[in-house]
C-alpha positions as MATLAB code, in Angstrom:
seq = 'MEKNKNTKQFDLEERTFLFAKSVRLFVKKIPGTIANIEDGKQVIRSSGSIGANYIEANEALSKKDFVMRIKMSRKESKETRYWLMLIDVKNDMGLDKERQALAKEATELMMIFSSIMRKAC';
ca = [
       0.110   25.449  -15.076;
       0.920   24.602  -11.465;
      -0.643   21.636   -9.432;
      -2.828   22.626   -6.435;
      -2.189   20.523   -3.494;
      -5.505   19.014   -3.571;
      -4.737   17.513   -7.233;
      -1.327   15.715   -5.310;
      -3.669   14.940   -2.523;
      -6.078   13.027   -5.224;
      -3.366   11.518   -7.060;
      -2.143    9.509   -4.038;
      -5.288    8.819   -2.940;
      -6.124    7.685   -6.494;
      -2.894    5.585   -6.540;
      -3.279    3.875   -3.118;
      -6.700    2.782   -4.342;
      -5.589    1.248   -7.432;
      -2.641   -0.386   -5.636;
      -5.060   -2.088   -3.007;
      -7.356   -3.007   -6.202;
      -4.154   -4.790   -7.916;
      -3.300   -6.446   -4.801;
      -6.806   -8.003   -4.766;
      -6.660   -9.041   -8.385;
      -3.148  -10.731   -7.605;
      -4.505  -12.522   -4.632;
      -7.338  -13.929   -7.002;
      -4.558  -15.656   -9.061;
      -1.982  -17.410   -6.686;
      -2.211  -20.949   -5.894;
      -5.114  -21.609   -2.962;
      -2.617  -23.302   -0.306;
      -3.539  -22.823    3.429;
      -0.624  -20.500    3.728;
      -1.497  -18.464    0.662;
      -5.185  -18.144    1.665;
      -3.888  -16.831    5.405;
      -1.214  -14.512    3.703;
      -3.642  -13.391    1.081;
      -6.029  -12.214    3.710;
      -3.340  -10.467    5.486;
      -1.917   -8.632    2.441;
      -5.618   -7.715    1.233;
      -6.043   -5.816    4.857;
      -2.871   -4.084    4.778;
      -2.846   -3.069    1.339;
      -6.371   -1.407    1.738;
      -5.112   -0.030    5.190;
      -2.544    2.302    3.072;
      -5.133    4.303    1.474;
      -7.840    4.179    4.110;
      -5.162    5.969    6.693;
      -4.018    8.329    4.100;
      -7.618    9.394    3.457;
      -8.063    9.807    7.261;
      -4.596   11.721    7.341;
      -6.085   14.223    4.753;
      -9.085   14.772    7.315;
      -6.832   15.130   10.571;
      -7.701   17.821   12.875;
      -4.383   18.282   14.255;
      -0.668   18.088   12.800;
       0.027   15.358   15.457;
      -2.899   13.200   14.067;
      -1.899   13.740   10.535;
       1.554   12.447   11.110;
       0.182    9.655   13.230;
      -1.915    8.462   10.285;
       0.876    8.993    7.732;
       3.244    6.856    9.758;
       0.349    4.108    9.809;
       0.152    4.376    5.914;
       4.005    3.901    6.169;
       3.767    1.062    8.332;
       0.924   -0.643    6.030;
       2.761   -0.099    3.077;
       5.966   -1.902    4.635;
       3.819   -4.640    5.891;
       2.165   -5.255    2.517;
       5.533   -5.742    1.091;
       6.233   -8.335    3.733;
       3.060  -10.212    3.175;
       3.540  -10.102   -0.567;
       7.084  -11.895   -0.301;
       5.646  -14.523    1.775;
       3.107  -15.636   -0.888;
       4.298  -18.951   -2.427;
       3.652  -18.247   -6.498;
       5.019  -22.175   -7.346;
       7.726  -20.961   -9.602;
       5.022  -19.308  -12.002;
       7.441  -16.661  -13.673;
       4.405  -14.256  -14.535;
       2.911  -14.358  -10.981;
       6.427  -13.674   -9.568;
       6.934  -10.474  -12.023;
       3.396   -9.454  -10.784;
       4.473   -9.888   -7.112;
       7.637   -8.169   -7.560;
       5.901   -5.076   -9.274;
       3.380   -4.818   -6.373;
       6.355   -5.048   -3.858;
       8.151   -2.251   -5.825;
       4.867   -0.307   -5.602;
       4.792   -0.732   -1.824;
       8.431    0.285   -1.309;
       7.731    3.307   -3.515;
       4.329    4.443   -1.355;
       6.770    3.764    1.729;
       9.331    6.189    0.611;
       6.397    8.870   -0.372;
       4.905    8.544    3.054;
       8.379    8.734    4.899;
       8.900   11.952    2.846;
       5.665   13.361    3.918;
       6.383   12.590    7.549;
       9.807   14.504    7.198;
       8.244   17.617    5.713;
       5.303   17.653    8.112;
       7.603   17.401   11.285;
];
């Protein structure tokens, strides 16, 4: 059975939502240093913006608006990866493994949005 476009759209909306939730759970576990508090705020914002911009892209009124929102999702994915890597996990191997998995997901999302951009142009 062939998946329709809306199913794929929903899957990416769900994936970005779950990613943002996972980032929030991770931030709750990190050491509460001043730097981590500030970087944690940034990573929470950028991770949530990935999905929010994707939802906006799906409601776009024009192709230009769609592409711009997809570019924003890609940018926020890249930014999220940056903030994740700045967070100090204090040599906690479990937290480092979790951070690496989140950074990998941010990279995968970035590649997905890059592919969508190429196909839309």
